[in-house]
C-alpha positions in Angstrom: -50.0 33.1 -34.9 -49.3 29.9 -33.1 -51.7 28.7 -30.4 -48.8 27.5 -28.1 -45.5 28.8 -26.8 -42.3 27.9 -28.6 -40.3 26.0 -26.0 -42.7 24.5 -23.4 -45.7 24.4 -25.8 -47.9 26.1 -23.2 -51.4 26.9 -24.8 -52.2 30.5 -25.4 -55.6 32.0 -24.3 -57.0 33.2 -27.7 -59.2 36.1 -28.4 -63.0 35.4 -28.1 -62.1 32.0 -26.6 -64.7 30.4 -24.4 -63.7 28.5 -21.2 -60.5 30.5 -21.0 -59.8 29.0 -17.6 -59.3 25.6 -19.1 -56.5 26.8 -21.3 -55.0 28.7 -18.5 -55.1 25.7 -16.1 -53.6 23.4 -18.7 -50.6 25.8 -19.0 -50.3 25.9 -15.3 -50.4 22.1 -15.2 -47.6 21.9 -17.7 -45.5 24.5 -15.9 -46.0 22.7 -12.6 -44.8 19.5 -14.2 -41.8 20.9 -16.0 -40.3 23.7 -13.9 -37.5 22.5 -11.6 -37.9 19.0 -13.2 -37.2 16.1 -11.0 -38.1 12.5 -11.9 -38.4 9.5 -9.6 -36.7 7.0 -12.0 -35.5 6.6 -15.6 -35.4 2.9 -16.0 -39.1 1.9 -16.1 -40.7 0.8 -19.4 -44.2 0.5 -17.9 -46.1 2.8 -15.5 -45.9 2.0 -11.8 -49.0 0.5 -10.2 -50.0 3.2 -7.8 -48.5 6.6 -8.8 -48.9 9.7 -6.7 -50.2 12.9 -8.0 -47.4 14.9 -9.6 -45.1 11.8 -9.9 -42.7 12.1 -12.9 -40.6 9.6 -14.8 -38.3 9.5 -17.7 -39.7 6.7 -19.8 -37.1 4.0 -20.7 -36.7 2.7 -24.2 -39.1 0.0 -25.2 -42.1 1.4 -23.3 -45.4 -0.5 -23.0 -48.9 0.1 -21.8 -50.0 3.7 -21.2 -46.4 4.7 -22.0 -46.2 2.9 -25.3 -44.4 5.2 -27.8 -43.2 7.5 -25.1 -39.6 6.4 -25.1 -37.3 9.0 -23.4 -40.3 11.3 -22.8 -41.3 12.7 -19.4 -44.4 11.0 -18.0 -46.4 13.1 -15.5 -49.2 11.6 -13.4 -51.8 14.4 -12.9 -55.5 14.5 -12.4 -55.7 10.7 -12.5 -54.0 10.3 -15.9 -50.6 10.1 -17.5 -49.5 13.3 -19.3 -46.8 13.0 -21.9 -44.2 15.8 -21.9 -41.9 15.4 -25.0 -38.4 16.8 -24.1 -36.6 19.6 -25.9 -32.9 20.1 -26.3 -31.4 21.5 -23.1 -34.0 20.2 -20.6 -32.5 19.2 -17.3 -33.8 16.6 -15.0 -32.7 15.4 -11.5 -33.0 11.6 -11.2 -33.9 11.1 -7.5 -33.1 7.4 -7.2 -29.6 7.9 -8.6 -28.8 11.3 -7.3 -27.9 12.2 -10.9 -28.4 15.3 -13.0 -29.2 14.7 -16.7 -29.6 16.9 -19.7 -31.5 16.1 -23.0 -29.2 16.7 -26.0 -31.9 16.2 -28.6 -31.3 12.5 -28.9 -31.2 11.2 -25.4 -30.6 12.0 -21.7 -26.9 12.3 -20.9 -25.0 13.0 -17.7 -24.0 16.5 -17.0 -20.5 15.8 -15.7 -18.1 17.5 -18.2 -15.9 15.3 -20.3 -12.9 17.5 -19.5 -12.0 18.5 -15.9 -9.3 21.2 -15.8 -7.8 23.3 -13.0 -10.2 22.1 -10.3 -9.3 23.3 -6.8 -10.9 20.4 -5.0 -12.2 17.0 -6.1 -13.8 14.5 -3.7 -14.8 11.0 -4.7 -17.1 9.4 -2.1 -15.9 12.0 0.5 -15.2 15.7 0.9 -11.9 17.2 -0.3 -10.3 20.0 1.7 -7.3 22.3 1.5 -5.0 19.6 3.1 -6.2 16.9 0.8 -7.5 18.6 -2.4 -8.0 15.3 -4.0 -9.8 12.8 -1.7 -11.4 9.4 -2.4 -13.3 7.1 -0.1 -13.8 3.7 -1.8 -13.0 0.0 -1.5 -11.1 -0.5 -4.8 -9.4 1.5 -7.4 -8.1 0.4 -10.9 -5.6 1.9 -13.2 -5.2 0.0 -16.5 -3.3 0.8 -19.6 -5.0 1.9 -22.8 -4.5 -0.9 -25.2 -2.9 -0.7 -28.7 -6.3 -1.6 -30.1 -7.8 1.4 -28.4 -5.1 3.7 -29.8 -2.8 3.5 -26.8 0.6 1.9 -26.3 -0.3 -0.8 -23.8 2.0 0.8 -21.2 1.0 2.5 -18.0 3.2 5.0 -16.0 2.1 6.6 -12.8 4.4 9.6 -12.3 5.1 11.5 -9.0 7.4 14.4 -8.9 9.0 16.6 -6.2 10.6 20.0 -6.6 14.1 19.3 -5.1 16.1 16.4 -3.7 15.7 17.6 -0.1 11.9 17.4 -0.4 9.8 14.4 0.4 8.0 12.2 -2.2 6.3 9.0 -1.4 3.4 6.9 -0.1 2.2 6.9 3.5 0.5 3.7 4.5 -1.7 4.1 7.6 -3.9 2.2 10.0 -6.6 4.4 11.7 -4.8 7.4 10.1 -1.6 6.6 12.0 1.3 6.1 9.5 2.8 2.6 9.7 5.0 2.7 6.6 6.7 5.1 4.2 7.7 4.2 0.7 9.6 6.7 -1.5 12.2 9.4 -1.5 12.3 11.2 1.8 14.8 14.0 2.4 17.0 12.9 -0.5 16.8 11.0 -3.8 17.7 7.7 -2.0 14.8 5.2 -2.1 13.6 4.2 1.3 11.1 1.8 2.9 10.5 2.7 6.5 8.1 1.4 9.1 6.8 2.7 12.4 4.6 1.6 15.3 3.4 5.1 16.4 3.7 7.2 13.3 6.5 9.3 14.7 9.6 7.1 15.0 10.6 5.3 11.8 13.0 2.5 11.1 14.5 2.0 7.6 14.0 -1.6 6.5 15.4 -0.9 3.0 17.5 1.8 1.4 18.8 2.0 -2.2 21.4 4.5 -3.2 20.1 6.2 -6.4 23.7 6.9 -7.6 24.9 3.3 -7.4 21.9 1.0 -7.0 23.5 -0.6 -4.0 20.8 -2.0 -1.6 21.2 -1.6 2.1 19.1 -3.1 4.9 19.9 -0.8 7.8 17.9 -2.7 10.4 19.2 -6.2 9.4 20.6 -8.0 12.5 24.4 -8.4 11.8 27.5 -8.4 13.9 31.2 -9.2 14.0 32.7 -9.8 17.5 36.3 -10.5 18.5 38.4 -11.0 21.6 41.1 -8.5 22.6 42.8 -11.0 24.9 44.1 -14.6 24.6 41.4 -17.0 25.7 43.0 -20.0 27.7 41.2 -23.3 27.2 42.2 -26.4 29.1 42.2 -30.0 28.0 38.9 -31.9 27.4 36.4 -29.2 28.1 34.3 -27.2 25.7 34.8 -23.6 26.7 32.9 -20.5 25.6 35.2 -18.0 23.9 35.1 -14.5 25.5 34.3 -12.1 22.7 34.3 -8.8 24.4 34.5 -6.4 21.5 32.6 -5.8 18.2 33.7 -4.2 14.9 30.0 -3.7 14.2 26.8 -4.8 16.0 23.7 -3.6 14.1 20.6 -3.7 16.4 22.8 -4.6 19.3 22.1 -8.3 18.6 25.5 -9.4 19.9 25.6 -9.4 23.7 29.3 -8.7 24.6 28.6 -9.0 28.3 27.6 -12.6 27.9 29.7 -13.4 24.8 26.8 -14.6 22.6 24.4 -13.5 19.8 20.7 -13.1 20.6 18.3 -13.5 17.7 16.0 -10.4 17.7 13.4 -12.0 15.4 12.6 -15.4 13.9 14.5 -16.2 10.7 17.3 -17.9 9.0 20.8 -16.8 10.1 24.3 -17.3 8.6 27.2 -17.6 11.1 31.0 -17.9 10.8 33.9 -17.9 13.1 37.7 -18.0 13.1 39.7 -19.6 15.9 43.4 -18.7 15.8 45.8 -21.0 17.8 48.3 -19.7 20.2 50.7 -22.1 22.0 50.9 -22.6 25.7 53.3 -25.4 26.3 53.1 -27.7 23.3 52.1 -27.4 19.6 50.7 -31.0 19.6 47.3 -29.9 20.8 44.2 -31.1 18.9 42.2 -28.0 18.4 38.4 -28.0 17.9 35.7 -25.4 17.5 31.9 -25.2 17.2 28.9 -23.0 17.4 26.3 -23.8 20.1 22.6 -23.0 20.3 21.2 -21.8 23.6 24.4 -22.9 25.4 23.8 -26.6 25.0 23.1 -27.8 21.5 25.9 -28.1 18.9 24.7 -26.5 15.6 24.9 -29.1 12.9 27.7 -28.4 10.4 29.6 -26.1 12.7 32.1 -28.5 14.2 35.8 -28.3 13.0 39.1 -29.8 14.2 42.8 -29.7 13.3 45.0 -32.5 14.5 48.6 -31.8 13.8 51.6 -29.9 14.9 50.4 -26.4 15.0 52.1 -23.1 14.2 51.4 -20.6 16.9 49.5 -17.5 15.7 49.2 -19.1 12.2 47.1 -22.3 12.6 43.4 -21.5 12.5 40.0 -23.1 12.2 37.3 -21.5 10.1 33.7 -22.4 10.7 30.5 -21.5 8.8 26.9 -22.6 8.9 23.3 -21.6 8.5 20.6 -22.2 11.0 17.0 -21.2 11.6 16.4 -19.4 14.9 13.5 -18.3 17.0 13.5 -14.8 18.6 15.5 -15.0 21.8 17.7 -18.0 20.8 21.4 -17.6 21.5 24.4 -18.7 19.6 27.9 -18.8 21.0 31.4 -19.8 19.9 33.2 -22.6 21.9 36.7 -24.0 21.8 38.3 -27.3 22.9 41.7 -28.8 23.1 42.8 -32.4 23.3 46.2 -33.8 24.2 47.6 -30.4 25.1 46.0 -27.1 26.3 46.5 -23.7 24.6 45.1 -20.4 23.8 42.8 -18.9 21.2 44.6 -15.7 20.2 43.4 -12.2 20.7 42.2 -9.9 17.9 42.1 -12.7 15.2 39.7 -15.0 17.0 36.3 -13.8 15.9 32.6 -14.6 15.5 30.3 -13.1 13.0 26.7 -13.5 11.6 23.7 -11.9 10.0 20.0 -12.6 9.2 19.6 -13.8 5.6 15.9 -14.8 5.5 
């Protein structure tokens, strides 16, 4: 018969044994050290300077001093001395300074987190998951990297998101203070959208791509085409703003028809063009000019055009086109001018257009 138990090696009290209380107390000491095992640290190779009674450590590899030869054993400070507790397969220990549960597998202490996680209802990383967010993470950085060919992978990495039907939503919500400021994905259709918001409730599409054609649209891009529905009379020798009182389209309302000019809603680079169609008043010898003007006073470089000849009424025209950087609030207007003889700029075909391009 053995004189100790099989698993914890607790000493038996033997028949006719003297000083039985010594054996009994040794067994209690071992139980006290091993049951509900919790160690302070697992990284020390030498005993700490001032241990407290009952302090326990997993001895790191390469141990020295009183712990020499105790690598991976449990060291218990009791009754003023270190007691060695050799681990057995299946022992579990809580490492207090790491908040980590370890198990001894017969060769070393390993983490208890399973290698395979399947069908988990909730998973929180650095935070608590709940029914609304069954996977939740609170961290400052995250990395997804492809498994390389050398590691048995392909070197590729795909992150797949799927929705049940076209009418459902699928995408990323980007928030500040948990207020959604941007949406990226497929919302309400299979058309790709990038939308932004200031309050998390009203959204503006900045980019939209038709999944059937690949055609890109910028629904909020400032763009317009304005025209006049009446003949604009212009006298001799005076630059005159053309009255463009109608629009074929006017995204973002950037063209102010009441004041016959475009108003830049944001800073950027804009492309403008215009058509001035001549209509006779008394003589076709008029010298016809046109230009685009910034803020009512400054001729935009490259926008000036002139035709000096005998004109054909409702056929002779000037075409203008230029690009210009604008600051939010800047205005651009179309002006006409006649020399030698006055005339009209004809209704319907006299027009002004533009859009933001950068």
